[in-house]
C-alpha positions in Angstrom: 238.9 -142.1 105.5 235.9 -144.3 105.2 235.0 -146.9 107.8 235.6 -149.8 105.4 239.1 -148.6 104.6 239.8 -147.9 108.2 238.7 -151.4 109.1 240.8 -153.0 106.4 243.9 -151.0 107.6 243.3 -152.1 111.2 243.0 -155.8 110.1 246.1 -155.8 108.0 248.3 -153.8 110.4 247.3 -155.8 113.5 248.3 -159.2 112.1 251.9 -160.3 111.4 251.5 -162.1 108.0 254.3 -164.6 108.7 252.7 -165.8 111.9 249.2 -165.8 110.4 249.8 -167.8 107.2 252.1 -170.8 107.0 253.9 -170.8 103.6 255.9 -173.6 102.1 257.3 -174.2 98.6 255.7 -176.7 96.2 258.3 -179.1 95.0 256.8 -179.6 91.6 256.2 -175.9 90.6 258.4 -174.0 93.0 255.6 -171.7 93.9 254.5 -170.7 97.4 252.1 -173.3 98.8 249.1 -172.2 100.9 247.1 -174.6 103.0 243.6 -173.2 102.1 242.0 -171.1 99.4 241.1 -168.5 102.0 244.8 -168.2 103.1 245.9 -167.6 99.5 243.2 -165.1 98.9 244.0 -163.2 102.1 247.7 -163.1 101.2 246.9 -161.8 97.7 244.8 -159.0 99.2 247.5 -158.3 101.8 250.1 -157.9 99.0 247.9 -155.3 97.2 247.2 -153.4 100.4 250.9 -153.3 101.3 251.8 -152.0 97.8 249.2 -149.2 98.2 250.7 -148.2 101.5 254.2 -148.3 100.1 253.3 -146.0 97.3 251.8 -143.4 99.7 255.1 -142.9 101.5 256.5 -139.4 100.9 259.8 -140.7 99.3 257.9 -142.8 96.8 255.6 -140.0 95.6 258.5 -138.3 93.8 259.0 -141.1 91.4 256.7 -142.0 88.5 254.8 -145.3 89.2 252.0 -144.7 86.6 253.1 -147.8 84.6 252.5 -150.1 87.6 256.1 -151.1 88.2 256.3 -153.3 91.2 252.5 -153.7 91.5 251.4 -157.3 92.4 249.6 -158.8 89.5 248.2 -161.9 91.2 244.4 -162.1 90.8 243.5 -165.8 90.9 243.8 -168.7 93.3 244.0 -172.3 92.1 244.4 -175.7 93.6 247.6 -177.6 92.8 247.3 -181.3 91.9 250.9 -182.0 92.9 251.0 -180.7 96.5 247.3 -180.6 97.3 247.7 -177.0 98.3 246.8 -173.6 96.7 248.8 -171.1 94.7 248.2 -167.6 93.5 248.7 -166.6 89.9 248.1 -163.7 87.5 246.9 -165.9 84.6 243.2 -166.3 84.0 242.1 -169.9 84.5 240.1 -169.9 81.3 243.2 -168.8 79.3 245.3 -171.4 81.0 242.9 -174.2 80.2 242.7 -173.0 76.6 246.5 -173.0 76.3 246.8 -176.4 78.0 244.3 -178.0 75.5 246.1 -176.4 72.6 249.4 -177.8 73.8 248.0 -181.3 74.4 246.4 -181.4 70.9 249.7 -180.3 69.4 252.1 -182.6 71.2 250.1 -185.6 72.4 248.3 -186.7 69.2 
């Protein structure tokens, strides 16, 4: 194993994610609220790392996970205007803004 992968494994295994990151729910969206962008980004990378380790277990190798079932799809962090926190999402911000503008043109004119 490379030194970079070994370092990442050591970092993620030494920390208890619940004690490291304080998570609450946003009342407006119902999503998990993070206090900072770096916390949300760290949590997103931790989810992906945990999924990779879960897939390597011997009892999981027997099944077919080629379609990506159960894989975390979150890739983007955005700030919420309602709770002044940060959320993680799988939707590209460019696509979201385009859909939002299209919706506003359709229903608010």
